[in-house]
C-alpha positions as CSV (number, residue, x, y, z in Angstrom):
1,M,-20.2,16.7,2.0
2,N,-21.8,12.9,1.1
3,I,-20.8,11.2,4.4
4,G,-22.5,7.7,3.2
5,G,-21.0,7.7,0.1
6,K,-17.2,8.5,1.3
7,L,-17.5,5.5,3.5
8,R,-18.8,3.1,0.7
9,S,-15.7,4.4,-1.3
10,L,-13.6,3.6,1.8
11,R,-15.0,0.5,2.4
12,Q,-14.3,-1.0,-1.0
13,K,-10.7,0.6,-1.7
14,N,-10.5,-1.2,1.9
15,N,-11.5,-5.0,-0.2
16,L,-14.7,-4.9,2.6
17,T,-18.3,-6.2,2.7
18,Q,-20.9,-4.5,4.8
19,K,-21.1,-7.1,6.6
20,E,-17.4,-7.5,7.0
21,L,-17.3,-3.7,7.8
22,A,-20.3,-4.4,10.3
23,D,-18.5,-7.4,12.1
24,R,-15.7,-5.8,12.7
25,C,-17.1,-2.4,13.7
26,E,-19.6,-4.0,16.0
27,L,-22.7,-2.5,14.2
28,S,-25.0,-4.4,11.7
29,K,-24.9,-4.3,8.6
30,G,-27.9,-2.9,7.9
31,F,-27.1,0.4,10.1
32,I,-23.4,0.4,7.5
33,S,-26.2,0.0,4.4
34,Q,-28.1,3.1,6.0
35,L,-24.6,5.5,6.9
36,E,-23.5,4.4,3.2
37,S,-27.1,6.0,1.5
38,N,-27.0,8.8,3.9
39,Q,-30.2,7.6,5.6
40,T,-29.1,7.8,9.1
41,S,-26.1,9.5,10.6
42,P,-23.0,8.1,12.8
43,S,-22.1,9.4,16.2
44,L,-18.9,10.9,16.3
45,S,-17.8,7.7,18.4
46,T,-18.7,5.6,15.8
47,L,-17.4,7.0,12.4
48,E,-13.8,7.4,14.6
49,D,-14.8,3.3,15.1
50,I,-15.3,3.4,11.1
51,L,-12.6,4.9,10.1
52,T,-10.1,3.5,12.2
53,T,-11.0,0.4,11.3
54,L,-10.9,1.5,7.3
55,G,-7.2,2.5,8.4
56,S,-8.0,6.4,8.0
57,S,-8.8,9.5,10.6
58,F,-10.9,12.1,10.9
59,H,-8.7,14.9,9.3
60,E,-7.6,12.6,6.3
61,F,-10.9,12.1,6.6
62,F,-12.6,15.3,5.7
63,S,-9.7,17.0,3.9
64,D,-10.1,17.7,0.5
65,E,-7.6,15.5,-1.4
66,Q,-8.0,18.3,-4.3
67,G,-5.9,20.7,-2.4
68,D,-3.0,17.8,-2.2
69,D,-0.2,18.8,-3.9
70,P,1.3,16.9,-6.6
71,V,4.6,17.1,-6.0
72,C,6.3,15.2,-3.3
73,R,9.6,16.9,-2.2
74,K,12.8,14.8,-1.0
75,E,12.6,16.6,2.5
76,D,9.2,14.1,2.7
77,V,10.2,11.2,1.5
78,F,10.8,8.7,3.8
79,I,13.7,6.2,4.7
80,K,13.8,3.4,6.0
81,E,16.9,1.4,6.2
82,D,17.8,-1.9,8.2
83,D,20.1,-4.8,7.5
84,G,21.4,-3.9,4.0
85,V,18.2,-2.6,2.6
86,T,17.4,0.7,2.1
87,I,13.5,1.9,1.2
88,H,12.5,5.1,0.4
89,W,8.9,5.9,0.1
90,L,8.8,8.2,-2.6
91,I,5.0,9.4,-2.2
92,P,3.8,10.3,1.4
93,N,1.0,7.7,3.2
94,A,1.5,5.7,-0.3
95,Q,0.1,2.8,1.8
96,K,-3.2,4.5,2.2
97,K,-3.2,5.5,-2.1
98,D,-3.1,3.1,-4.5
99,I,-0.5,2.9,-6.0
100,E,2.8,2.8,-3.7
101,P,6.2,3.3,-5.3
102,I,9.5,2.7,-3.8
103,L,12.7,2.9,-4.0
104,V,14.7,-0.1,-2.5
105,T,18.8,-0.3,-2.2
106,L,19.7,-3.6,-1.8
107,Q,23.7,-4.6,-0.1
108,P,25.0,-7.9,-1.5
109,G,24.0,-10.4,0.3
110,A,20.6,-8.2,2.0
111,K,16.8,-9.5,1.2
112,T,13.6,-7.6,1.6
113,E,11.8,-9.1,4.0
114,T,8.9,-11.4,2.3
115,D,5.5,-9.9,1.0
116,L,2.8,-13.0,1.9
117,P,0.1,-12.8,-1.3
118,H,-2.2,-9.2,-1.6
119,M,-4.1,-7.9,-3.8
120,G,-2.9,-5.8,-6.7
121,E,-0.1,-5.6,-8.3
122,E,3.9,-5.2,-8.8
123,F,6.8,-3.6,-10.9
124,G,10.4,-3.3,-10.8
125,Y,12.7,-1.7,-12.9
126,V,16.4,-2.1,-11.6
127,L,18.6,0.7,-12.4
128,S,21.3,-0.3,-11.1
129,G,23.6,-4.0,-9.9
130,A,21.0,-7.1,-10.2
131,V,18.9,-8.8,-7.7
132,T,16.8,-12.6,-7.5
133,L,13.0,-12.4,-7.3
134,E,11.7,-14.7,-5.5
135,L,8.2,-15.2,-6.4
136,G,6.4,-18.7,-5.2
137,G,9.3,-20.4,-4.9
138,K,11.1,-19.5,-8.3
139,N,14.1,-17.5,-8.6
140,C,14.1,-15.1,-11.0
141,R,17.9,-13.1,-12.3
142,V,17.3,-9.4,-13.0
143,R,19.4,-7.5,-14.4
144,K,19.9,-3.9,-14.6
145,G,17.5,-2.0,-17.1
146,D,15.7,-5.2,-16.7
147,S,12.4,-4.8,-15.4
148,F,9.5,-7.5,-13.9
149,S,5.3,-7.4,-13.0
150,F,3.1,-9.7,-11.5
151,K,0.4,-10.1,-9.5
152,P,1.3,-10.6,-6.2
153,S,-0.8,-13.6,-5.3
154,Q,2.5,-15.5,-4.2
155,Q,5.3,-14.8,-1.6
156,H,7.6,-13.0,-3.0
157,D,11.3,-10.7,-2.1
158,L,14.2,-9.6,-3.6
159,K,17.6,-11.0,-3.0
160,N,20.9,-9.2,-4.1
161,T,23.0,-11.7,-4.7
162,G,25.7,-10.0,-6.5
163,K,29.2,-7.8,-4.9
164,T,27.9,-4.5,-5.7
165,P,24.7,-2.7,-4.7
166,A,21.7,-3.2,-6.2
167,T,18.7,0.1,-6.7
168,V,15.3,-1.3,-8.1
169,L,12.3,0.7,-8.7
170,W,9.5,-0.6,-7.4
171,V,5.1,0.2,-7.4
172,C,2.9,-1.8,-6.0
173,T,-1.2,-0.9,-6.6
174,N,-3.3,-1.5,-3.8
175,F,-6.9,-3.0,-5.3
């Protein structure tokens, strides 16, 4: 197993430089560089610190991703309901993948939490009802059959100002 290469990929996926990772783990940049080029090996506690900083675990790091089932069953979907907003995370551990598809249902008057600016891209398709996309202080009405896409470099959220529930398929990339 190429531990150094996997750590480099994980670090880059988290948009961290070697120095940023080193600072967060109280290590030297040189150690991270040697580690990523397989010139040295970390202790278990150091590896655990690095993986925790990168949002991973021993199990995830050493598991063979090629063995993952590409099909997500409905019983594996995580559902969160709060203040008239129901969110279905359509794939397990989506926040650790490059793409995060969710199904959002907003009751009349409901609003999603405001997302702060971040990396990636976002896409939404309104399956039913209508929503208002607030993006950087501007409001855009999006109706059934309409879609939206944007780089999330500004605060954004969805509101249902209508009289019927609205459902949106929302897909975010995490890079």
